[in-house]
KEKOLNU-884446 format. One line per 4 residues: their letters; for each residue x, y, z of N, C-alpha, C, O. Coordinates in steps of 0.1 Angstrom, whole numbers, padded with zeros to 4 digits. Atoms other than C-alpha are relative to their C-alpha. Layout:
N
a = X/Y/Z/X/Y/Z/X/Y/Z/X/Y/Z | ... $
***
This chain:
305
mnkk = 0009/-0012/0000/0000/0000/0000/0009/0012/0000/0018/0014/0008 | -0008/-0012/0001/0014/0034/-0010/-0004/0010/0011/-0014/0008/0018 | 0003/-0010/-0011/0015/0064/0014/-0013/0007/-0002/-0020/0009/0008 | 0013/-0007/0003/-0015/0081/-0003/-0012/-0009/0005/-0021/-0004/0011 $
gfff = 0010/0010/-0004/-0036/0050/0002/-0001/-0002/0015/-0012/-0003/0020 | 0000/0002/-0014/-0025/0046/0037/-0007/0012/0008/-0015/0010/0016 | 0006/-0012/-0007/-0034/0082/0047/-0015/0001/-0003/-0023/0005/0006 | 0015/-0001/0003/-0068/0080/0029/-0007/-0010/0009/-0018/-0007/0014 $
tliv = 0007/0010/-0009/-0077/0048/0048/-0001/0005/0014/-0011/0003/0021 | -0001/-0005/-0014/-0066/0064/0081/-0011/0011/0002/-0017/0012/0012 | 0010/-0011/-0001/-0088/0095/0074/-0014/-0006/0000/-0022/-0001/0008 | 0013/0006/0000/-0118/0073/0066/-0003/-0006/0014/-0014/-0004/0019 $
ilti = 0003/0007/-0013/-0114/0053/0098/-0002/0011/0011/-0011/0009/0019 | 0002/-0010/-0010/-0110/0085/0119/-0014/0007/-0002/-0021/0010/0008 | 0013/-0006/0003/-0141/0100/0102/-0012/-0008/0006/-0021/-0003/0012 | 0010/0009/-0005/-0162/0070/0110/0000/-0001/0015/-0011/-0001/0021 $
tiff = 0000/0001/-0015/-0150/0068/0146/-0006/0013/0006/-0013/0012/0016 | 0005/-0013/-0006/-0158/0105/0152/-0015/0000/-0002/-0022/0005/0007 | 0015/0001/0002/-0193/0099/0137/-0007/-0008/0010/-0017/-0004/0016 | 0007/0009/-0010/-0201/0070/0160/0001/0006/0014/-0008/0005/0022 $
isye = -0002/-0006/-0013/-0187/0089/0190/-0010/0011/0002/-0017/0013/0012 | 0010/-0011/0000/-0209/0119/0181/-0014/-0005/0002/-0022/0001/0009 | 0013/0006/0000/-0239/0097/0176/-0003/-0005/0014/-0014/-0003/0019 | 0002/0005/-0014/-0234/0080/0210/-0003/0011/0010/-0011/0010/0019 $
isss = 0002/-0012/-0008/-0231/0114/0227/-0014/0006/-0001/-0020/0009/0008 | 0013/-0006/0003/-0262/0127/0210/-0011/-0009/0006/-0020/-0004/0012 | 0010/0009/-0005/-0281/0096/0219/-0001/0000/0015/-0012/-0001/0021 | -0001/0000/-0015/-0269/0097/0255/-0007/0013/0005/-0014/0012/0015 $
dktd = 0006/-0013/-0004/-0280/0134/0257/-0015/-0001/-0001/-0022/0004/0008 | 0015/0002/0001/-0315/0125/0244/-0006/-0009/0010/-0016/-0006/0016 | 0004/0009/-0011/-0318/0096/0268/-0001/0007/0013/-0011/0005/0021 | -0001/-0007/-0013/-0308/0118/0297/-0012/0010/0001/-0018/0012/0011 $
avaq = 0011/-0010/0001/-0333/0145/0286/-0014/-0007/0002/-0022/-0001/0010 | 0013/0007/-0002/-0362/0120/0284/-0001/-0005/0014/-0012/-0003/0020 | 0000/0005/-0013/-0353/0105/0317/-0003/0011/0010/-0011/0010/0019 | 0002/-0011/-0008/-0352/0139/0333/-0014/0005/-0001/-0020/0009/0009 $
rvat = 0013/-0005/0002/-0385/0149/0318/-0010/-0010/0007/-0020/-0005/0013 | 0009/0009/-0007/-0402/0117/0330/0001/0001/0015/-0010/0000/0022 | -0001/-0001/-0015/-0388/0121/0365/-0007/0013/0005/-0013/0013/0015 | 0007/-0012/-0003/-0401/0157/0365/-0015/-0002/0000/-0022/0003/0010 $
mdsf = 0015/0002/0001/-0436/0146/0354/-0004/-0009/0012/-0015/-0008/0017 | 0004/0009/-0011/-0436/0118/0380/0000/0007/0013/-0009/0005/0021 | 0000/-0008/-0012/-0427/0143/0407/-0013/0009/0000/-0019/0011/0011 | 0012/-0008/0001/-0455/0165/0395/-0013/-0008/0003/-0022/-0003/0010 $
lfsl = 0012/0009/-0003/-0480/0136/0396/-0001/-0003/0015/-0011/-0003/0021 | 0000/0003/-0014/-0469/0128/0432/-0005/0012/0008/-0014/0011/0017 | 0005/-0012/-0007/-0475/0164/0443/-0015/0003/-0003/-0022/0008/0005 | 0014/-0002/0004/-0508/0165/0424/-0009/-0009/0009/-0019/-0005/0014 $
eenl = 0008/0009/-0008/-0520/0134/0444/0000/0005/0015/-0010/0004/0021 | 0000/-0005/-0014/-0508/0149/0477/-0010/0012/0002/-0017/0013/0012 | 0009/-0012/0000/-0527/0182/0469/-0014/-0005/0000/-0023/0001/0006 | 0014/0005/0001/-0558/0162/0460/-0004/-0005/0013/-0016/-0003/0017 $
qrqm = 0003/0005/-0014/-0557/0145/0494/-0003/0012/0009/-0013/0011/0017 | 0002/-0012/-0008/-0554/0179/0511/-0014/0006/-0003/-0021/0010/0006 | 0012/-0007/0004/-0583/0193/0491/-0012/-0009/0004/-0023/-0003/0008 | 0011/0009/-0004/-0605/0162/0499/-0002/0001/0015/-0013/0000/0020 $
ytlg = 0001/-0002/-0015/-0597/0167/0536/-0008/0012/0003/-0017/0013/0011 | 0007/-0013/-0002/-0608/0203/0534/-0015/-0001/-0003/-0023/0003/0005 | 0014/0002/0004/-0640/0194/0516/-0007/-0009/0010/-0018/-0005/0015 | 0006/0009/-0009/-0647/0165/0540/-0003/0007/0013/-0014/0006/0019 $
frti = 0002/-0007/-0012/-0642/0186/0571/-0011/0010/0000/-0019/0011/0008 | 0010/-0011/0002/-0663/0215/0558/-0014/-0006/-0002/-0024/0000/0003 | 0013/0006/0002/-0691/0191/0548/-0006/-0005/0013/-0017/-0002/0015 | 0005/0004/-0013/-0693/0176/0582/-0005/0012/0008/-0015/0012/0015 $
feie = 0003/-0013/-0007/-0693/0211/0597/-0013/0005/-0004/-0022/0009/0004 | 0012/-0005/0005/-0721/0222/0575/-0012/-0009/0003/-0023/-0004/0005 | 0011/0010/-0004/-0742/0190/0581/-0004/0003/0014/-0016/0003/0017 | 0003/-0002/-0014/-0739/0196/0618/-0007/0014/0002/-0016/0015/0011 $
ndia = 0007/-0013/-0001/-0749/0233/0614/-0014/-0002/-0004/-0023/0004/0002 | 0013/0002/0005/-0779/0221/0594/-0009/-0007/0011/-0020/-0004/0013 | 0007/0008/-0011/-0789/0196/0622/-0003/0009/0011/-0015/0009/0016 | 0003/-0009/-0011/-0786/0223/0648/-0011/0010/-0003/-0019/0014/0005 $
stgn = 0009/-0011/0003/-0806/0249/0629/-0014/-0006/-0003/-0024/0001/-0001 | 0013/0006/0004/-0834/0225/0617/-0006/-0009/0010/-0018/-0011/0011 | 0005/0010/-0010/-0836/0201/0646/-0003/-0014/-0006/-0010/-0022/0000 | 0002/0013/0007/-0835/0172/0621/0013/-0006/-0003/0023/0001/-0006 $
ytfs = -0012/0008/0004/-0810/0145/0615/0002/0002/-0015/-0007/0005/-0023 | -0003/0000/0014/-0793/0144/0581/-0004/-0014/-0006/-0008/-0023/0002 | 0003/0013/0006/-0800/0116/0556/0010/-0002/-0011/0013/0007/-0018 | -0009/0004/0011/-0777/0097/0532/0012/0009/0000/0014/0018/-0009 $
pnar = -0012/-0008/0000/-0743/0112/0541/0007/-0001/-0014/0013/0009/-0018 | -0006/0001/0014/-0730/0099/0507/-0005/0010/-0009/0002/0017/-0017 | 0006/-0009/0009/-0755/0120/0489/0004/0015/0004/0005/0023/-0005 | -0004/-0014/-0004/-0746/0151/0510/0014/0003/-0005/0017/0014/-0009 $
feea = -0014/-0002/0004/-0709/0146/0502/0001/0002/-0015/0008/0010/-0020 | 0001/-0002/0015/-0717/0142/0465/-0004/0014/-0004/0001/0020/-0012 | 0005/-0013/0003/-0737/0173/0465/0010/0011/0003/0012/0021/-0005 | -0010/-0010/-0004/-0710/0193/0483/0011/0000/-0010/0016/0011/-0015 $
ffng = -0011/0001/0009/-0683/0180/0460/-0003/0005/-0014/0006/0012/-0020 | 0003/-0003/0014/-0700/0184/0427/-0007/0014/-0002/-0005/0020/-0012 | 0009/-0012/0002/-0724/0214/0433/0004/0011/0009/0000/0022/0007 | -0003/-0011/-0010/-0710/0233/0463/-0012/0004/0008/-0013/0015/0013 $
tlyg = 0012/-0003/-0007/-0744/0230/0479/-0003/-0011/0011/0003/-0021/0011 | 0005/0010/-0010/-0761/0213/0509/-0015/0002/0000/-0021/0012/0003 | 0015/0000/0001/-0798/0204/0504/-0004/0011/-0010/-0014/0018/-0008 | 0003/-0009/0010/-0797/0226/0473/0004/0015/0003/0002/0023/-0006 $
tpra = -0004/-0014/-0004/-0784/0257/0491/0015/0002/-0001/0022/-0006/0005 | -0015/-0003/0000/-0749/0271/0482/0005/0003/0013/-0001/0011/0021 | -0006/-0003/-0013/-0726/0272/0511/0014/0006/-0003/0022/0001/-0011 | -0013/-0008/0002/-0697/0297/0513/0012/-0009/0003/0023/-0007/-0003 $
lfig = -0011/0008/-0004/-0675/0271/0530/0005/-0009/-0011/0016/-0014/-0011 | -0004/0009/0010/-0675/0250/0499/0008/0006/-0012/0013/0000/-0021 | -0007/-0007/0010/-0660/0277/0477/0015/-0003/0000/0021/-0002/0011 | -0014/0003/0001/-0626/0266/0465/0003/-0015/0003/0014/-0019/0002 $
atya = -0002/0015/-0003/-0632/0229/0475/-0008/-0009/-0008/-0008/-0021/-0006 | 0008/0009/0009/-0655/0216/0448/0008/-0007/-0011/0020/-0004/-0012 | -0007/0007/0010/-0646/0193/0420/0004/0010/-0011/0015/0009/-0016 | -0003/-0010/0010/-0647/0222/0395/0013/0009/0005/0021/0012/-0003 $
dilq = -0011/-0008/-0005/-0623/0242/0418/0013/-0009/0000/0024/-0003/-0004 | -0012/0009/0000/-0599/0212/0421/0005/-0001/-0015/0017/-0001/-0017 | -0004/0001/0013/-0599/0208/0383/0007/0013/-0005/0017/0012/-0012 | -0006/-0013/0003/-0591/0245/0379/0014/0001/0005/0023/0005/-0002 $
tinq = -0013/-0001/-0006/-0562/0243/0403/0010/-0009/-0007/0021/-0006/-0010 | -0009/0009/0007/-0548/0212/0386/0004/0004/-0013/0016/0003/-0017 | -0003/-0005/0014/-0550/0227/0351/0009/0011/0001/0018/0012/-0008 | -0009/-0012/-0001/-0533/0259/0362/0014/-0005/0003/0024/0000/-0003 $
nark = -0013/0005/-0003/-0504/0239/0377/0005/-0008/-0012/0018/-0008/-0014 | -0004/0009/0011/-0503/0215/0347/0005/0009/-0011/0015/0005/-0018 | -0005/-0009/0011/-0499/0244/0322/0014/0005/0003/0022/0006/-0006 | -0013/-0005/-0003/-0469/0256/0341/0011/-0011/-0003/0022/-0008/-0006 $
mnvn = -0009/0011/0003/-0454/0221/0336/0000/-0005/-0014/0007/-0014/-0018 | 0001/0004/0014/-0463/0219/0299/-0006/-0014/-0001/-0001/-0022/-0010 | 0006/0013/0001/-0485/0188/0305/-0015/0002/0000/-0020/0013/0004 | 0015/0000/0000/-0522/0180/0301/-0004/-0011/0010/0000/-0022/0010 $
vtls = 0006/0009/-0010/-0541/0164/0330/-0015/-0001/-0002/-0022/0009/-0003 | 0015/0002/0001/-0576/0149/0326/-0004/-0009/0011/0001/-0020/0013 | 0007/0008/-0010/-0598/0136/0354/-0013/-0003/-0005/-0020/0005/-0011 | 0014/0004/0005/-0629/0116/0346/-0006/-0010/0009/0001/-0017/0017 $
qpti = 0008/0009/-0007/-0656/0095/0361/0003/0000/0015/0005/-0010/0021 | -0002/-0001/-0015/-0652/0108/0397/-0012/-0005/0008/-0023/-0003/0004 | 0010/0004/-0009/-0671/0092/0425/0005/0004/0014/0018/0004/0016 | -0004/-0003/-0014/-0671/0102/0462/-0009/-0006/0010/-0021/-0008/0007 $
gvyq = 0008/0006/-0010/-0683/0085/0493/0006/0002/0014/0017/0006/0015 | -0005/-0001/-0014/-0679/0084/0531/-0004/-0012/0007/-0015/-0017/0006 | 0003/0012/-0008/-0677/0055/0555/0010/0000/0012/0018/0009/0013 | -0009/0001/-0012/-0660/0044/0587/0006/-0014/0000/0000/-0024/-0004 $
kdpw = -0006/0012/-0002/-0635/0017/0593/0007/-0001/0014/0014/-0010/0018 | -0003/0000/-0014/-0627/0027/0629/-0009/0010/0007/-0015/0018/0000 | 0009/-0008/-0006/-0646/0045/0656/0003/0015/0000/-0006/0023/0001 | -0005/-0014/-0002/-0626/0078/0656/0002/0008/-0013/0006/0019/-0012 $
niiv = -0002/-0007/0013/-0624/0087/0619/-0011/-0004/-0010/-0015/-0015/-0010 | 0007/0003/0011/-0646/0090/0590/0010/0000/-0012/0020/0007/-0012 | -0008/0001/0012/-0631/0081/0556/-0007/0006/-0012/-0018/0002/-0016 | 0006/-0005/0012/-0638/0103/0526/0008/-0007/-0012/0020/-0006/-0012 $
nitl = -0006/0007/0011/-0631/0082/0495/-0003/0006/-0013/-0015/0010/-0016 | 0002/-0005/0014/-0626/0095/0460/0006/-0009/-0010/0018/-0013/-0008 | -0006/0008/0011/-0621/0074/0429/-0002/0007/-0013/-0013/0012/-0016 | 0001/-0007/0013/-0614/0088/0395/0011/-0005/-0009/0021/-0011/-0005 $
nltm = -0010/0004/0010/-0595/0081/0363/0008/0012/-0003/0003/0023/-0005 | -0010/-0011/0002/-0564/0102/0358/0009/-0003/-0012/0015/-0014/-0013 | -0009/0001/0012/-0545/0108/0325/0009/0012/0000/0004/0023/0001 | -0009/-0011/0001/-0514/0129/0323/0009/-0002/-0011/0015/-0013/-0013 $
ednt = -0008/0002/0012/-0495/0135/0291/0008/0013/-0002/0003/0024/-0001 | -0008/-0011/0004/-0466/0156/0281/-0005/0006/-0013/-0009/-0001/-0022 | 0005/-0006/0012/-0475/0182/0254/0008/-0004/-0013/0002/-0003/-0024 | -0007/0005/0011/-0448/0168/0232/-0002/-0015/-0003/0005/-0021/-0011 $
klar = 0003/0014/0001/-0462/0133/0236/0012/-0009/0004/0013/-0021/0000 | -0012/0008/-0005/-0430/0122/0253/-0003/-0011/0010/0003/-0022/0009 | 0004/0010/-0011/-0447/0104/0282/-0014/0001/0003/-0020/0012/0001 | 0014/0000/-0003/-0481/0095/0293/-0003/-0010/0012/0002/-0021/0013 $
wnki = 0004/0008/-0011/-0497/0082/0325/-0015/-0002/0000/-0023/0007/-0003 | 0014/0003/-0001/-0530/0064/0328/-0002/-0008/0013/0004/-0018/0014 | 0002/0008/-0012/-0542/0053/0362/-0013/0003/0007/-0020/0014/0004 | 0012/-0003/-0008/-0572/0050/0385/0005/0004/0014/0012/-0003/0021 $
eyld = -0003/-0006/-0013/-0568/0072/0416/-0011/-0005/0010/-0023/-0003/0008 | 0009/0005/-0010/-0583/0056/0447/0006/0005/0013/0015/0000/0019 | -0006/-0007/-0012/-0578/0079/0477/-0010/-0002/0012/-0022/0001/0011 | 0007/0000/-0013/-0590/0073/0513/0006/0011/0009/0017/0010/0013 $
vpis = -0004/-0012/-0008/-0588/0105/0533/-0006/-0001/0014/-0018/0002/0015 | 0006/0001/-0013/-0593/0101/0571/-0002/0014/0006/0006/0023/0004 | 0004/-0012/-0007/-0610/0129/0591/-0004/-0004/0014/-0014/-0011/0016 | 0003/0003/-0014/-0610/0127/0629/-0014/0006/0004/-0017/0017/0000 $
iegf = 0013/-0005/-0005/-0644/0130/0645/0001/0008/0013/-0008/0014/0017 | -0002/-0008/-0013/-0629/0145/0677/-0001/0015/-0002/0004/0020/-0012 | 0002/-0014/0001/-0640/0180/0682/-0013/0004/-0006/-0018/0015/-0005 | 0014/-0003/0006/-0673/0177/0663/-0010/-0002/0011/-0009/-0010/0020 $
edpl = 0011/0002/-0009/-0706/0180/0681/-0007/-0013/-0002/-0007/-0018/-0013 | 0007/0013/0001/-0725/0148/0689/-0015/0004/-0003/-0022/0010/0005 | 0014/-0003/0004/-0759/0151/0670/-0010/-0005/0010/-0021/0000/0011 | 0009/0006/-0009/-0775/0129/0696/-0004/0010/0011/-0016/0010/0015 $
yvin = 0002/-0011/-0011/-0772/0157/0723/-0008/0011/-0006/-0018/0016/0000 | 0006/-0012/0006/-0782/0185/0699/-0015/-0003/-0003/-0023/0006/0001 | 0014/0003/0004/-0814/0168/0687/-0008/-0003/0013/-0019/0003/0014 | 0008/0004/-0012/-0825/0154/0721/-0001/0010/0011/-0009/0009/0020 $
tggl = 0002/-0011/-0010/-0820/0186/0741/-0004/0013/-0007/-0004/0024/-0001 | 0004/-0012/0007/-0832/0210/0714/0012/0010/-0001/0009/0022/-0002 | -0012/-0009/0001/-0796/0224/0712/0004/0007/0013/0013/0015/0013 | -0004/-0006/-0012/-0796/0234/0748/0012/-0005/0007/0020/0002/0013 $
vtnk = -0012/0006/-0006/-0769/0210/0758/0007/-0007/-0012/0001/-0016/-0019 | -0008/0006/0010/-0742/0201/0733/0012/-0006/0006/0016/-0003/0017 | -0011/0007/-0005/-0713/0178/0736/0010/-0003/-0011/0006/-0010/-0021 | -0010/0003/0010/-0681/0177/0716/0006/-0013/0002/0009/-0017/0014 $
inkt = -0006/0013/-0001/-0666/0143/0709/0015/0001/0004/0023/0006/-0004 | -0014/0001/-0004/-0634/0138/0729/0002/-0014/0006/-0005/-0019/0015 | -0003/0014/-0003/-0618/0104/0734/0004/0000/0015/0012/0008/0020 | -0003/0002/-0014/-0615/0092/0770/0015/-0003/0002/0021/-0009/-0007 $
fyeg = -0014/0004/-0003/-0581/0089/0787/0000/-0013/0008/0011/-0018/0012 | 0000/0010/-0011/-0593/0061/0810/-0005/-0014/-0005/-0009/-0022/0003 | 0004/0013/0006/-0601/0032/0786/0008/-0011/0007/0020/-0011/0007 | -0006/0011/-0007/-0595/0000/0806/0005/0002/0014/0009/-0007/0021 $
syvs = -0004/-0003/-0013/-0588/0018/0838/-0010/0009/0007/-0006/0019/0013 | 0010/-0009/-0006/-0621/0033/0849/-0001/-0002/0015/-0003/0008/0023 | 0001/0003/-0014/-0621/0016/0883/0012/-0009/0004/0016/-0018/-0003 | -0011/0008/-0005/-0591/0003/0904/-0002/-0002/0014/-0002/0007/0023 $
tgnv = 0002/0004/-0014/-0596/-0016/0936/-0011/0008/0007/-0009/0013/0018 | 0011/-0007/-0006/-0629/0001/0942/0000/0015/-0001/-0010/0022/0002 | -0001/-0015/0002/-0617/0036/0934/-0006/0004/-0014/-0001/-0001/-0024 | 0008/-0004/0012/-0641/0052/0909/0004/0014/-0005/-0004/0020/-0013 $
snlt = -0003/-0014/0003/-0623/0085/0905/0002/0002/-0015/-0003/0012/-0021 | -0001/-0001/0015/-0614/0079/0868/-0013/-0001/-0007/-0016/0007/-0016 | 0013/0001/0006/-0649/0068/0860/-0008/0013/0003/-0016/0017/-0006 | 0007/-0013/-0003/-0662/0100/0877/0004/0011/-0009/-0005/0018/-0015 $
vhai = -0005/-0010/0010/-0640/0122/0856/-0005/-0003/-0014/-0009/0007/-0021 | 0005/0004/0013/-0649/0103/0825/-0015/0003/-0002/-0019/0009/-0012 | 0015/-0002/0001/-0687/0106/0832/-0003/0015/0001/-0011/0020/-0008 | 0003/-0014/-0002/-0687/0142/0844/0004/0009/-0013/-0002/0018/-0016 $
nlly = -0005/-0007/0012/-0667/0154/0813/-0005/-0005/-0013/-0001/-0001/-0023 | 0006/0005/0012/-0688/0134/0789/0009/-0005/-0010/0008/-0002/-0022 | -0010/0005/0009/-0658/0117/0774/-0006/-0013/-0007/-0016/-0019/-0003 | 0005/0011/0009/-0663/0090/0747/0010/-0012/0000/0022/-0010/0001 $
tnst = -0007/0013/0002/-0652/0054/0744/-0006/-0007/-0012/-0018/-0005/-0015 | 0006/0008/0010/-0657/0030/0716/-0008/-0011/0006/-0005/-0017/0016 | 0009/0010/-0005/-0685/0005/0720/-0007/-0006/-0012/-0014/0001/-0020 | 0006/0007/0011/-0698/-0021/0696/-0015/-0002/0002/-0022/-0006/-0007 $
taps = 0015/0000/-0003/-0733/-0018/0712/-0006/0013/-0003/-0018/0015/-0003 | 0004/-0014/0002/-0735/0019/0704/0000/0004/-0015/0006/-0003/-0023 | -0001/-0005/0014/-0741/0038/0671/0013/0007/-0003/0019/0013/0006 | -0012/-0007/0005/-0712/0052/0651/-0003/0015/-0002/-0015/0019/-0001 $
fldr = 0002/-0015/0002/-0707/0089/0644/-0008/0002/-0012/-0017/0010/-0012 | 0008/-0002/0012/-0721/0085/0609/-0015/-0004/0003/-0024/0002/-0003 | 0013/0004/-0004/-0751/0067/0624/-0007/0011/0008/-0019/0015/0006 | 0006/-0010/-0008/-0756/0095/0649/-0004/0012/-0008/-0014/0019/-0005 $
lqgi = 0004/-0011/0009/-0756/0121/0621/-0014/-0003/-0006/-0022/0006/-0010 | 0013/0004/0007/-0786/0101/0606/-0011/-0003/0010/-0022/-0006/0006 | 0010/0004/-0010/-0804/0094/0639/-0002/-0015/0001/-0013/-0019/0005 | 0001/0014/0000/-0797/0057/0636/0005/-0005/0014/0017/-0002/0017 $
naps = -0004/0004/-0013/-0796/0042/0671/0001/-0016/0000/-0008/-0023/0005 | -0002/0015/0001/-0782/0007/0664/0014/-0003/0002/0023/0005/0000 | -0014/0004/-0002/-0751/-0013/0673/0009/0002/-0013/0004/-0001/-0024 | -0009/-0001/0011/-0721/-0006/0651/0014/-0005/0004/0018/-0002/0016 $
pygi = -0014/0004/-0003/-0685/-0021/0650/0008/0013/0003/0018/0012/0010 | -0008/-0013/-0002/-0674/0016/0651/-0008/0009/0009/-0007/0021/0008 | 0008/-0008/-0009/-0698/0027/0678/0008/0008/0010/0019/0004/0014 | -0006/-0007/-0011/-0690/0053/0704/-0011/0004/0010/-0023/0004/0006 $
esfv = 0010/-0004/-0010/-0707/0063/0737/0006/0008/0010/0018/0008/0013 | -0004/-0008/-0011/-0706/0087/0765/-0010/-0001/0011/-0020/-0008/0009 | 0010/-0001/-0011/-0724/0093/0798/-0007/0014/0000/0000/0024/-0001 | 0007/-0013/-0001/-0751/0120/0799/0001/0005/0014/0000/-0002/0024 $
slpk = -0001/-0007/-0013/-0747/0145/0827/-0014/0006/0004/-0018/0016/-0002 | 0013/-0004/-0004/-0781/0149/0844/0000/0015/0006/-0009/0022/0003 | -0001/-0014/-0004/-0770/0181/0862/0000/0010/-0011/-0006/0021/-0010 | -0001/-0009/0011/-0762/0197/0829/-0014/0002/-0007/-0017/0013/-0012 $
laaq = 0013/0000/0006/-0796/0188/0815/-0009/0008/0009/-0017/0017/0004 | 0009/-0007/-0009/-0814/0200/0846/0003/0015/0001/-0007/0023/0002 | -0004/-0014/0000/-0795/0233/0845/-0006/0008/-0011/-0007/0020/-0011 | 0006/-0006/0011/-0811/0240/0812/-0015/-0002/0000/-0022/0001/-0010 $
gitv = 0015/0002/-0001/-0846/0232/0824/-0005/-0012/-0007/-0017/-0013/-0009 | 0004/0012/0006/-0847/0198/0808/-0004/-0010/0010/0004/-0013/0019 | 0004/0010/-0009/-0867/0172/0826/0009/-0013/-0002/0011/-0018/-0013 | -0010/0011/0000/-0843/0143/0835/-0008/-0013/0002/-0018/-0014/0008 $
knkt = 0005/0013/-0002/-0850/0106/0834/0007/-0008/0011/0019/-0005/0013 | -0006/0009/-0009/-0844/0080/0860/0004/-0012/-0007/-0002/-0023/-0007 | -0003/0011/0010/-0825/0058/0836/0016/0001/-0001/0022/0011/0001 | -0014/0001/0003/-0790/0047/0827/0005/0012/-0008/-0002/0017/-0016 $
evdy = -0005/-0012/0007/-0768/0076/0816/0008/-0003/-0012/0014/0006/-0018 | -0007/0003/0013/-0752/0058/0787/-0008/0006/-0011/-0020/0003/-0013 | 0007/-0010/0008/-0761/0083/0760/-0011/-0006/-0009/-0022/-0001/-0010 | 0009/0005/0011/-0777/0062/0732/-0012/-0007/0007/-0022/-0008/0000 $
lyfs = 0011/0007/-0007/-0798/0043/0758/-0008/0011/0007/-0021/0010/0007 | 0007/-0011/-0007/-0807/0074/0778/-0010/0007/-0009/-0021/0010/-0005 | 0008/-0008/0009/-0820/0092/0748/-0010/-0009/-0009/-0016/-0004/-0018 | 0009/0009/0007/-0840/0062/0736/-0012/-0004/0008/-0012/0000/0020 $
ttpt = 0011/0005/-0007/-0872/0045/0746/0003/-0015/0004/-0006/-0021/0010 | -0003/0013/-0004/-0854/0012/0752/0000/-0002/0015/0007/0005/0022 | 0000/0002/-0015/-0862/-0002/0787/0014/-0006/0004/0019/-0014/-0003 | -0013/0006/-0005/-0831/-0010/0808/-0002/-0003/0015/-0010/0003/0022 $
tdyh = 0000/0002/-0014/-0824/-0024/0842/0013/0007/0006/0024/0005/0001 | -0011/-0009/-0004/-0803/0002/0861/0004/-0001/0014/-0004/-0005/0023 | -0006/0001/-0013/-0781/0005/0891/0007/0013/0004/0013/0019/-0005 | -0010/-0010/-0005/-0764/0031/0913/0013/-0007/0002/0014/-0019/0002 $
vtgm = -0013/0005/-0001/-0727/0028/0917/0006/0006/0013/0006/0019/0014 | -0007/-0005/-0012/-0709/0031/0951/0011/0010/-0004/0020/0006/-0011 | -0011/-0010/0002/-0687/0063/0951/-0003/0009/-0012/0003/0020/-0013 | 0004/-0009/0011/-0704/0078/0920/-0010/0010/0004/-0017/0007/0015 $
pswf = 0011/-0010/-0004/-0727/0109/0921/-0013/-0007/0001/-0016/-0017/-0006 | 0013/0006/-0002/-0762/0101/0933/-0008/-0001/-0012/-0017/-0010/-0013 | 0008/0000/0013/-0777/0109/0899/0005/-0011/-0010/-0002/-0014/-0019 | -0005/0009/0010/-0755/0084/0881/-0006/-0014/0001/-0006/-0020/0012 $
lida = 0005/0014/0002/-0771/0052/0869/0006/-0007/-0012/0010/0000/-0022 | -0006/0008/0011/-0757/0024/0848/-0008/-0012/-0002/-0013/-0018/0007 | 0008/0012/0003/-0775/-0004/0830/0008/-0013/0002/0020/-0012/0002 | -0006/0013/-0003/-0768/-0041/0836/0010/-0003/-0011/0020/-0010/-0009 $
ghid = -0008/0004/0011/-0753/-0044/0801/0013/0007/0000/0022/0003/-0008 | -0013/-0008/0000/-0725/-0019/0809/0008/-0002/0013/0018/0005/0015 | -0007/0001/-0013/-0715/-0030/0844/0014/-0005/-0002/0024/0000/0004 | -0013/0005/0003/-0686/-0051/0832/0009/0009/-0008/0021/0011/-0006 $
ryqv = -0007/-0009/0009/-0677/-0027/0805/0008/0012/0007/0019/0015/0004 | -0006/-0011/-0008/-0670/0001/0831/0005/-0005/0013/0008/0003/0022 | -0008/0006/-0011/-0655/-0023/0857/-0007/0003/0014/0000/0005/0024 | 0007/-0003/-0013/-0682/-0016/0884/-0007/-0012/0006/-0015/-0011/0015 $
aglt = 0005/0012/-0007/-0691/-0052/0892/0003/0000/0014/0015/0002/0018 | -0002/0000/-0014/-0695/-0055/0929/-0002/0013/0007/-0001/0014/0019 | 0002/-0013/-0005/-0701/-0018/0933/-0014/0006/-0002/-0017/0017/0002 | 0014/-0005/0003/-0737/-0016/0921/-0010/-0003/0011/-0008/-0013/0018 $
y = 0011/0003/-0010/-0768/-0014/0943/-0013/0006/-0005/-0023/0005/0001 $
***
């Protein structure tokens, strides 16, 4: 091979090598750009889901608050909590009346917020077939559930997400008014739900001081023989796995001019027409009565008369 042929071959080899190196660098840059974009969109989706949970919490809390306000003002229990939550979520109303508290928390408001944020990210987000409901799976929280189809796509068609969002958002019932008191006292005596500190230690070696504090402060404990919070909103007085109960304070009723009953102070029984066999408890206030079905529950066996 002559010198000219050698140099020509060398130039060709170098040219091809440079081409492949440039191609690999370009491909690597494109791959990195795609990966970065996908990661950015994935992070946006995560923040979208977190924000959706916060918005559902806000809507749920405000809906309970408005339902309780309606119970207090009308003297009537609510009906179909699921329907009330649907109405609030989709229409911003309760029983057909717009409520100021729902402004900014409806489905339309959520869509608007999502779309505003999506435009900043150069993506399109579509929500469809939304459903909302409310239920309980423990005594101390209601669960607001939202299910919807979510599609997110980059405007350049680079990446696309399709998924079904299924969110359970817990809202504590502590601090809300107990509708049982509101309805049965005409709103004269109300009681906020506060969990007892004395579960399992109401009485110790005949000392009933914990039970006394529990009863006088109208604290709540879970009870499978009592109605749940959602039941109480509807005026359902039936046993529930998520039931709660307190003791009614007769002095508080009497102070408001309410005629008191000579009956167990367990709230859902006291405010019912269900007959009970009742007993006084040694060491407890003279007005305090407890029914036979709750003697063991509150550890007063051997102290009743």
